[in-house]
Each structure stands twice: as C-alpha cells, then as structure tokens.
N, C-alpha and C positions, 0 to 999 in steps of 0.2 A: 504494500500500500504506500502510495506517494505522500510525502509530507508537504507542507505549504511551500517551502523553497523549491522543491522538486516540481511541484505543480506550476509555480510561476515560471520557472525556467522552461518547462515543457510548453507552456502557453506562448511564451515569447519566441521560442524556437519554431513553433508551428504556425505562426500568425499568417503565413502565406498560403496555408492550407486550411480554409475555414472549417471544414468538417472535422479535421484532426484537432484543431484548437477548441471547437465547440464540444467535442466529446470529452474533454477534460472537466466539464462542468457537470454538477449534479442535475438531476431532472428539474429541480426547482432553483438551480443556481442562477446567479445574477451577474451580468456585466454592466457596470454603471460608470458613466462619464458625466456626472451631474453638471459640469460647467458647460457642456455643449448646449444646454437649454438657452444660454445667453446668445447663441448663434442661431437659434431657431431649430435645433436638431434634437430629436428625442434621444437622449444619451443613455437609455436603459433598455436592456434586452434580458428576458428571463427564459430559461430553458435552452437546451442545446439547439433546437430548431431556430429560434429567434436569434440566438447568438451567432449561429452560422450565417444567417442572412445579414446581420449587422456587419460582420467581418467581410463578407463577400461584397457588400455595397461599398465599404471602405476601399477594398482592393480594386473595385471597378473605377473609382475616382483617382486612386494613387497606386497603379500597378506595381511599382517598385517598393512599396511600403514594407519595411523590415526593421525590427528592433535590433539595436546594438549597444555596446558599452554598458552592459547591465552592472549595477552595483547594488548589492543587498545591504540594507542598513539594519534590518531586524529579521531574525530567523528563529522561529520556534516551530514545533511540530504543527501547530494549528494556524499560525499566522506568519506572513512574510511581508516585508515592505521593501521596495526597491525603486531605484531610478533607472530609466533606460531611455535611449535616444532614437530618433528617426530623422533621416535626411533623405528625401526622395522628391523626384519631380512630380508636379501636378500637371499632367498633360493639358488639361483644359485652360490653364492660365499660363503655362510655360514657366511657372515659378517653382522654386525649391521650397518644400515644406520641411522646416527645421524645428524640431520639437523635443523637449525634455519632458518625459512622462514620469509621474510618481504613482506607484500602484501599491495598494494594500490588498492582500489576498487572505481570505479566511477559508481554511480547508475543513472538510467534514467527510469522514469515511473514505479518504483517498481521492476525493473529488473537490472541485472548486465550488464552494457555497456562495462566495461573493468575491468579485474582483472590482474594486472601485479605483478608478484612475483619475488623476488630475493632470491638467495640461495648461499651457499658455494660450488662452482663447484669442488673444490679439495676434499671436504668431499664426494660429490656424486661420483666422479671418483674413489676414494679409495674404497667405499662400493660396487661398481658394477664391479670393476676390479678383475679378478681372482688372487688368491695368487700364490706365487711361487710353492706351493705344489699342485696346480691344483684346488683349491677352490676359 
C-alpha cells in the first residue's frame, strides 16, 4: 500500500496520462485547485472519472504540461506536502506557462483522498490570456 509521499510522487509522474493519474484517487477522492475559481474555472473534481476528465482538459490546452523539480516539505504516512514546477507552452497564446504549485495530499487506504493544490493565478491568467497582437 502506497503512503502519501509515494502517492504524490506517482501522481506527479503520471500527470501526462490522465487515466493513470486518476486511478490513484479513491472512489470519493478529490482534486481541488480552489484558486482557479478566481479565473472562472471550476477547480474541483471528485472521483476518478471527473479527475481524469479534468486532467485531460488541462492537457488539451497545454500538451507539454509536466511537473518537475519536486521538493517535499512534509512527509508522513497519511499526508505529504510538496512544491513542484511546470514550464510549458500554451499553444493557443504562444506563451510559456511558468508555475510553482504547492500541493497537500491526504492518503487513505493507499489511495488519494484529497489533493489540494495552490498556484499563482496571475501567472496562469497571463499565460492563457491572448496578447494584444492576437496570440
């Protein structure tokens, strides 16, 4: 059975495969990015099916999305907290999406019960907003 740190690592490593990432979550597990609401995006998905769809929609917008430079700050069997980065092209705008995520994962019975991530919404808005020249 995987502990919280192993689950967070597995999630980060499998982000480019929505089904594999979603299968790490419990049937009632939640992926939550509450700060996305300020951008008009529902940042909550519950259950593997919704989570798979959420990740797939992200990859459709940012095909090269991939986490790197993971640093764990808290590691217990039931909880992990880490920071991880993304740097990828947003094809619709031609801009680079640079982001530092902070994630808190709660594990239950070898599955993800909750993964709550925070991010810089200004950086996200800038990367996804069209430029004045139309990109």
